N, CA, C and O atoms as a GROMACS GRO file, in nm:
protein
  372
    1MET      N    1  -0.674   2.315  -2.166
    1MET     CA    2  -0.742   2.228  -2.073
    1MET      C    3  -0.648   2.195  -1.957
    1MET      O    4  -0.531   2.163  -1.978
    2ARG      N    5  -0.700   2.203  -1.836
    2ARG     CA    6  -0.621   2.175  -1.717
    2ARG      C    7  -0.612   2.025  -1.693
    2ARG      O    8  -0.710   1.952  -1.705
    3LYS      N    9  -0.492   1.980  -1.660
    3LYS     CA   10  -0.470   1.838  -1.633
    3LYS      C   11  -0.452   1.818  -1.483
    3LYS      O   12  -0.371   1.887  -1.421
    4ASP      N   13  -0.528   1.726  -1.424
    4ASP     CA   14  -0.517   1.698  -1.281
    4ASP      C   15  -0.406   1.598  -1.254
    4ASP      O   16  -0.386   1.503  -1.330
    5ASN      N   17  -0.334   1.620  -1.146
    5ASN     CA   18  -0.232   1.525  -1.102
    5ASN      C   19  -0.301   1.426  -1.009
    5ASN      O   20  -0.339   1.461  -0.898
    6LYS      N   21  -0.317   1.304  -1.054
    6LYS     CA   22  -0.391   1.203  -0.978
    6LYS      C   23  -0.297   1.102  -0.912
    6LYS      O   24  -0.335   0.987  -0.892
    7THR      N   25  -0.178   1.144  -0.879
    7THR     CA   26  -0.082   1.054  -0.815
    7THR      C   27  -0.027   1.113  -0.686
    7THR      O   28  -0.035   1.234  -0.662
    8ILE      N   29   0.027   1.026  -0.605
    8ILE     CA   30   0.096   1.066  -0.483
    8ILE      C   31   0.238   1.009  -0.496
    8ILE      O   32   0.256   0.888  -0.511
    9GLY      N   33   0.338   1.095  -0.490
    9GLY     CA   34   0.475   1.053  -0.509
    9GLY      C   35   0.553   1.047  -0.378
    9GLY      O   36   0.550   1.141  -0.299
   10ILE      N   37   0.622   0.935  -0.358
   10ILE     CA   38   0.709   0.920  -0.242
   10ILE      C   39   0.847   0.882  -0.293
   10ILE      O   40   0.863   0.790  -0.372
   11THR      N   41   0.947   0.956  -0.246
   11THR     CA   42   1.086   0.931  -0.283
   11THR      C   43   1.163   0.885  -0.160
   11THR      O   44   1.150   0.944  -0.052
   12ILE      N   45   1.241   0.781  -0.175
   12ILE     CA   46   1.328   0.732  -0.066
   12ILE      C   47   1.471   0.768  -0.103
   12ILE      O   48   1.521   0.729  -0.208
   13ARG      N   49   1.535   0.843  -0.016
   13ARG     CA   50   1.672   0.889  -0.040
   13ARG      C   51   1.764   0.830   0.066
   13ARG      O   52   1.732   0.832   0.185
   14PHE      N   53   1.878   0.778   0.023
   14PHE     CA   54   1.979   0.724   0.114
   14PHE      C   55   2.099   0.818   0.116
   14PHE      O   56   2.136   0.875   0.014
   15PHE      N   57   2.159   0.833   0.233
   15PHE     CA   58   2.275   0.920   0.248
   15PHE      C   59   2.402   0.850   0.198
   15PHE      O   60   2.415   0.728   0.208
   16THR      N   61   2.495   0.930   0.145
   16THR     CA   62   2.623   0.878   0.098
   16THR      C   63   2.741   0.957   0.154
   16THR      O   64   2.856   0.936   0.113
   17ASN      N   65   2.714   1.048   0.249
   17ASN     CA   66   2.820   1.133   0.303
   17ASN      C   67   2.922   1.052   0.382
   17ASN      O   68   2.889   0.948   0.439
   18SER      N   69   3.045   1.100   0.386
   18SER     CA   70   3.156   1.041   0.463
   18SER      C   71   3.185   0.896   0.426
   18SER      O   72   3.230   0.819   0.511
   19LEU      N   73   3.161   0.858   0.302
   19LEU     CA   74   3.193   0.724   0.254
   19LEU      C   75   3.286   0.736   0.134
   19LEU      O   76   3.284   0.837   0.064
   20PRO      N   77   3.368   0.635   0.109
   20PRO     CA   78   3.454   0.640  -0.010
   20PRO      C   79   3.369   0.634  -0.137
   20PRO      O   80   3.256   0.587  -0.133
   21GLY      N   81   3.423   0.679  -0.248
   21GLY     CA   82   3.349   0.680  -0.374
   21GLY      C   83   3.316   0.542  -0.426
   21GLY      O   84   3.208   0.520  -0.479
   22ARG      N   85   3.409   0.448  -0.411
   22ARG     CA   86   3.391   0.311  -0.458
   22ARG      C   87   3.446   0.214  -0.356
   22ARG      O   88   3.542   0.246  -0.284
   23VAL      N   89   3.387   0.094  -0.347
   23VAL     CA   90   3.434  -0.011  -0.256
   23VAL      C   91   3.425  -0.145  -0.327
   23VAL      O   92   3.379  -0.154  -0.441
   24GLY      N   93   3.470  -0.249  -0.260
   24GLY     CA   94   3.463  -0.384  -0.315
   24GLY      C   95   3.596  -0.428  -0.371
   24GLY      O   96   3.688  -0.348  -0.388
   25GLY      N   97   3.606  -0.557  -0.399
   25GLY     CA   98   3.730  -0.615  -0.452
   25GLY      C   99   3.775  -0.551  -0.580
   25GLY      O  100   3.895  -0.534  -0.601
   26LYS      N  101   3.683  -0.516  -0.667
   26LYS     CA  102   3.716  -0.454  -0.795
   26LYS      C  103   3.690  -0.304  -0.794
   26LYS      O  104   3.699  -0.237  -0.897
   27SER      N  105   3.658  -0.253  -0.678
   27SER     CA  106   3.621  -0.111  -0.663
   27SER      C  107   3.512  -0.070  -0.762
   27SER      O  108   3.520   0.036  -0.825
   28ASP      N  109   3.412  -0.157  -0.775
   28ASP     CA  110   3.303  -0.129  -0.870
   28ASP      C  111   3.168  -0.106  -0.801
   28ASP      O  112   3.065  -0.096  -0.868
   29GLN      N  113   3.169  -0.099  -0.667
   29GLN     CA  114   3.044  -0.080  -0.596
   29GLN      C  115   3.044   0.058  -0.530
   29GLN      O  116   3.145   0.105  -0.479
   30ILE      N  117   2.926   0.121  -0.532
   30ILE     CA  118   2.910   0.254  -0.472
   30ILE      C  119   2.838   0.238  -0.339
   30ILE      O  120   2.723   0.191  -0.337
   31PRO      N  121   2.901   0.274  -0.228
   31PRO     CA  122   2.839   0.253  -0.096
   31PRO      C  123   2.738   0.362  -0.060
   31PRO      O  124   2.745   0.474  -0.108
   32PHE      N  125   2.643   0.325   0.027
   32PHE     CA  126   2.549   0.422   0.084
   32PHE      C  127   2.512   0.374   0.223
   32PHE      O  128   2.520   0.254   0.254
   33TRP      N  129   2.472   0.467   0.306
   33TRP     CA  130   2.427   0.433   0.442
   33TRP      C  131   2.287   0.372   0.437
   33TRP      O  132   2.214   0.394   0.341
   34THR      N  133   2.251   0.297   0.538
   34THR     CA  134   2.117   0.239   0.544
   34THR      C  135   2.017   0.337   0.606
   34THR      O  136   1.902   0.300   0.630
   35CYS      N  137   2.059   0.458   0.633
   35CYS     CA  138   1.968   0.561   0.684
   35CYS      C  139   1.946   0.665   0.575
   35CYS      O  140   2.025   0.678   0.482
   36GLY      N  141   1.838   0.738   0.590
   36GLY     CA  142   1.808   0.840   0.489
   36GLY      C  143   1.679   0.913   0.518
   36GLY      O  144   1.646   0.939   0.634
   37ASN      N  145   1.607   0.945   0.411
   37ASN     CA  146   1.491   1.032   0.419
   37ASN      C  147   1.381   0.983   0.326
   37ASN      O  148   1.407   0.947   0.212
   38VAL      N  149   1.258   0.981   0.377
   38VAL     CA  150   1.140   0.955   0.293
   38VAL      C  151   1.077   1.091   0.265
   38VAL      O  152   1.049   1.167   0.358
   39HIS      N  153   1.054   1.121   0.138
   39HIS     CA  154   1.000   1.250   0.097
   39HIS      C  155   0.868   1.229   0.024
   39HIS      O  156   0.863   1.159  -0.077
   40LEU      N  157   0.761   1.291   0.076
   40LEU     CA  158   0.630   1.290   0.009
   40LEU      C  159   0.621   1.417  -0.075
   40LEU      O  160   0.636   1.528  -0.023
   41GLU      N  161   0.598   1.400  -0.204
   41GLU     CA  162   0.593   1.514  -0.296
   41GLU      C  163   0.462   1.592  -0.281
   41GLU      O  164   0.358   1.534  -0.248
   42ALA      N  165   0.469   1.720  -0.306
   42ALA     CA  166   0.350   1.804  -0.302
   42ALA      C  167   0.259   1.770  -0.420
   42ALA      O  168   0.306   1.728  -0.525
   43ASN      N  169   0.128   1.789  -0.400
   43ASN     CA  170   0.030   1.770  -0.506
   43ASN      C  171  -0.075   1.880  -0.488
   43ASN      O  172  -0.165   1.868  -0.405
   44LYS      N  173  -0.064   1.987  -0.567
   44LYS     CA  174  -0.154   2.102  -0.553
   44LYS      C  175  -0.299   2.063  -0.584
   44LYS      O  176  -0.392   2.117  -0.524
   45THR      N  177  -0.318   1.970  -0.676
   45THR     CA  178  -0.453   1.926  -0.712
   45THR      C  179  -0.525   1.868  -0.591
   45THR      O  180  -0.644   1.895  -0.570
   46LYS      N  181  -0.454   1.790  -0.512
   46LYS     CA  182  -0.513   1.725  -0.395
   46LYS      C  183  -0.492   1.805  -0.266
   46LYS      O  184  -0.544   1.768  -0.161
   47GLY      N  185  -0.418   1.915  -0.274
   47GLY     CA  186  -0.394   1.997  -0.155
   47GLY      C  187  -0.294   1.935  -0.059
   47GLY      O  188  -0.301   1.956   0.062
   48ILE      N  189  -0.200   1.859  -0.114
   48ILE     CA  190  -0.099   1.790  -0.032
   48ILE      C  191   0.028   1.873  -0.030
   48ILE      O  192   0.081   1.911  -0.134
   49LYS      N  193   0.077   1.900   0.090
   49LYS     CA  194   0.204   1.972   0.107
   49LYS      C  195   0.316   1.870   0.122
   49LYS      O  196   0.292   1.758   0.167
   50PRO      N  197   0.439   1.906   0.084
   50PRO     CA  198   0.550   1.811   0.097
   50PRO      C  199   0.578   1.778   0.244
   50PRO      O  200   0.563   1.862   0.332
   51GLN      N  201   0.619   1.655   0.268
   51GLN     CA  202   0.652   1.608   0.402
   51GLN      C  203   0.781   1.528   0.396
   51GLN      O  204   0.811   1.466   0.293
   52ASP      N  205   0.858   1.528   0.504
   52ASP     CA  206   0.982   1.451   0.513
   52ASP      C  207   0.989   1.378   0.646
   52ASP      O  208   0.941   1.428   0.748
   53GLU      N  209   1.049   1.260   0.644
   53GLU     CA  210   1.071   1.183   0.767
   53GLU      C  211   1.200   1.104   0.751
   53GLU      O  212   1.223   1.040   0.648
   54MET      N  213   1.283   1.109   0.853
   54MET     CA  214   1.409   1.036   0.854
   54MET      C  215   1.385   0.890   0.892
   54MET      O  216   1.293   0.860   0.968
   55PHE      N  217   1.469   0.800   0.839
   55PHE     CA  218   1.471   0.661   0.883
   55PHE      C  219   1.616   0.623   0.912
   55PHE      O  220   1.709   0.683   0.857
   56ASN      N  221   1.635   0.522   0.998
   56ASN     CA  222   1.770   0.488   1.045
   56ASN      C  223   1.822   0.356   0.993
   56ASN      O  224   1.942   0.329   1.004
   57TYR      N  225   1.735   0.271   0.936
   57TYR     CA  226   1.776   0.141   0.883
   57TYR      C  227   1.666   0.094   0.788
   57TYR      O  228   1.557   0.150   0.788
   58PHE      N  229   1.693  -0.008   0.706
   58PHE     CA  230   1.597  -0.052   0.605
   58PHE      C  231   1.459  -0.083   0.663
   58PHE      O  232   1.358  -0.043   0.606
   59GLU      N  233   1.456  -0.154   0.774
   59GLU     CA  234   1.328  -0.196   0.833
   59GLU      C  235   1.247  -0.077   0.886
   59GLU      O  236   1.129  -0.092   0.918
   60ASP      N  237   1.308   0.038   0.896
   60ASP     CA  238   1.242   0.158   0.946
   60ASP      C  239   1.171   0.236   0.834
   60ASP      O  240   1.098   0.331   0.861
   61ILE      N  241   1.192   0.197   0.709
   61ILE     CA  242   1.133   0.268   0.595
   61ILE      C  243   0.979   0.265   0.597
   61ILE      O  244   0.916   0.368   0.577
   62PRO      N  245   0.917   0.148   0.622
   62PRO     CA  246   0.769   0.149   0.626
   62PRO      C  247   0.713   0.245   0.731
   62PRO      O  248   0.611   0.310   0.707
   63ARG      N  249   0.778   0.255   0.847
   63ARG     CA  250   0.733   0.349   0.950
   63ARG      C  251   0.740   0.492   0.899
   63ARG      O  252   0.647   0.570   0.918
   64ALA      N  253   0.852   0.526   0.834
   64ALA     CA  254   0.870   0.662   0.782
   64ALA      C  255   0.765   0.695   0.675
   64ALA      O  256   0.715   0.807   0.670
   65ILE      N  257   0.732   0.597   0.591
   65ILE     CA  258   0.628   0.618   0.490
   65ILE      C  259   0.493   0.644   0.557
   65ILE      O  260   0.420   0.735   0.518
   66LYS      N  261   0.461   0.563   0.658
   66LYS     CA  262   0.334   0.582   0.730
   66LYS      C  263   0.328   0.719   0.795
   66LYS      O  264   0.221   0.782   0.799
   67VAL      N  265   0.440   0.767   0.848
   67VAL     CA  266   0.443   0.899   0.913
   67VAL      C  267   0.413   1.010   0.814
   67VAL      O  268   0.331   1.097   0.843
   68VAL      N  269   0.478   1.009   0.696
   68VAL     CA  270   0.452   1.117   0.599
   68VAL      C  271   0.310   1.112   0.546
   68VAL      O  272   0.250   1.216   0.520
   69LEU      N  273   0.256   0.991   0.528
   69LEU     CA  274   0.117   0.979   0.484
   69LEU      C  275   0.022   1.032   0.591
   69LEU      O  276  -0.074   1.102   0.560
   70SER      N  277   0.050   0.998   0.716
   70SER     CA  278  -0.034   1.042   0.827
   70SER      C  279  -0.028   1.194   0.844
   70SER      O  280  -0.131   1.257   0.866
   71LYS      N  281   0.092   1.253   0.834
   71LYS     CA  282   0.106   1.398   0.845
   71LYS      C  283   0.023   1.471   0.740
   71LYS      O  284  -0.025   1.582   0.763
   72SER      N  285   0.006   1.408   0.624
   72SER     CA  286  -0.071   1.469   0.516
   72SER      C  287  -0.217   1.428   0.516
   72SER      O  288  -0.294   1.462   0.426
   73LYS      N  289  -0.255   1.352   0.620
   73LYS     CA  290  -0.394   1.306   0.635
   73LYS      C  291  -0.437   1.219   0.517
   73LYS      O  292  -0.553   1.224   0.475
   74LEU      N  293  -0.343   1.139   0.463
   74LEU     CA  294  -0.373   1.047   0.354
   74LEU      C  295  -0.408   0.911   0.413
   74LEU      O  296  -0.350   0.869   0.513
   75VAL      N  297  -0.502   0.842   0.351
   75VAL     CA  298  -0.542   0.710   0.396
   75VAL      C  299  -0.543   0.617   0.275
   75VAL      O  300  -0.598   0.650   0.170
   76ALA      N  301  -0.482   0.500   0.289
   76ALA     CA  302  -0.476   0.403   0.180
   76ALA      C  303  -0.606   0.325   0.173
   76ALA      O  304  -0.661   0.284   0.275
   77VAL      N  305  -0.656   0.306   0.051
   77VAL     CA  306  -0.778   0.230   0.028
   77VAL      C  307  -0.739   0.106  -0.053
   77VAL      O  308  -0.687   0.118  -0.164
   78GLU      N  309  -0.766  -0.012   0.004
   78GLU     CA  310  -0.727  -0.136  -0.062
   78GLU      C  311  -0.845  -0.205  -0.129
   78GLU      O  312  -0.825  -0.288  -0.219
   79ASP      N  313  -0.966  -0.174  -0.088
   79ASP     CA  314  -1.085  -0.241  -0.136
   79ASP      C  315  -1.133  -0.177  -0.267
   79ASP      O  316  -1.174  -0.061  -0.267
   80VAL      N  317  -1.128  -0.251  -0.378
   80VAL     CA  318  -1.169  -0.199  -0.508
   80VAL      C  319  -1.316  -0.161  -0.507
   80VAL      O  320  -1.356  -0.064  -0.572
   81ALA      N  321  -1.397  -0.235  -0.433
   81ALA     CA  322  -1.540  -0.207  -0.428
   81ALA      C  323  -1.569  -0.074  -0.359
   81ALA      O  324  -1.679  -0.020  -0.373
   82TYR      N  325  -1.472  -0.019  -0.284
   82TYR     CA  326  -1.491   0.109  -0.216
   82TYR      C  327  -1.530   0.218  -0.315
   82TYR      O  328  -1.623   0.295  -0.289
   83SER      N  329  -1.461   0.225  -0.428
   83SER     CA  330  -1.490   0.330  -0.526
   83SER      C  331  -1.630   0.313  -0.585
   83SER      O  332  -1.698   0.411  -0.614
   84MET      N  333  -1.673   0.188  -0.602
   84MET     CA  334  -1.807   0.164  -0.654
   84MET      C  335  -1.912   0.208  -0.553
   84MET      O  336  -2.013   0.269  -0.592
   85ARG      N  337  -1.892   0.179  -0.426
   85ARG     CA  338  -1.986   0.221  -0.322
   85ARG      C  339  -1.988   0.373  -0.308
   85ARG      O  340  -2.093   0.433  -0.290
   86ALA      N  341  -1.870   0.435  -0.318
   86ALA     CA  342  -1.861   0.581  -0.307
   86ALA      C  343  -1.935   0.647  -0.424
   86ALA      O  344  -2.002   0.748  -0.405
   87GLU      N  345  -1.922   0.590  -0.542
   87GLU     CA  346  -1.991   0.644  -0.659
   87GLU      C  347  -2.143   0.636  -0.641
   87GLU      O  348  -2.215   0.729  -0.676
   88LYS      N  349  -2.192   0.525  -0.586
   88LYS     CA  350  -2.335   0.509  -0.559
   88LYS      C  351  -2.382   0.614  -0.458
   88LYS      O  352  -2.490   0.671  -0.476
   89ARG      N  353  -2.303   0.640  -0.354
   89ARG     CA  354  -2.340   0.740  -0.254
   89ARG      C  355  -2.347   0.879  -0.316
   89ARG      O  356  -2.436   0.957  -0.283
   90ARG      N  357  -2.255   0.909  -0.406
   90ARG     CA  358  -2.256   1.040  -0.473
   90ARG      C  359  -2.383   1.058  -0.556
   90ARG      O  360  -2.440   1.167  -0.559
   91LYS      N  361  -2.427   0.953  -0.622
   91LYS     CA  362  -2.546   0.962  -0.708
   91LYS      C  363  -2.674   0.978  -0.626
   91LYS      O  364  -2.769   1.041  -0.672
   92THR      N  365  -2.677   0.922  -0.504
   92THR     CA  366  -2.798   0.930  -0.423
   92THR      C  367  -2.807   1.061  -0.346
   92THR      O  368  -2.914   1.096  -0.298
   93ASN      N  369  -2.697   1.133  -0.332
   93ASN     CA  370  -2.699   1.260  -0.257
   93ASN      C  371  -2.731   1.377  -0.346
   93ASN      O  372  -2.737   1.490  -0.300
   0.00000   0.00000   0.00000
């Protein structure tokens, strides 16, 4: 039996290049830059191809997420009643 992938995966990656391995008074902290990459995972079931977008600081992450979602023509649905209305439309067609 075939199993459908019903999720959309987004990974946020931060860069660590050109930084020391450990920092802090006790050298117990691992540093990373506040810039990085948002990666949208592929989903063959939904026909979604992988997408990437760079961000330059923490506050830029939401923009990068919106960009990868937009590139994949994904739209967020917040209204729970939407699925109920959509189901009714399917039954009447």
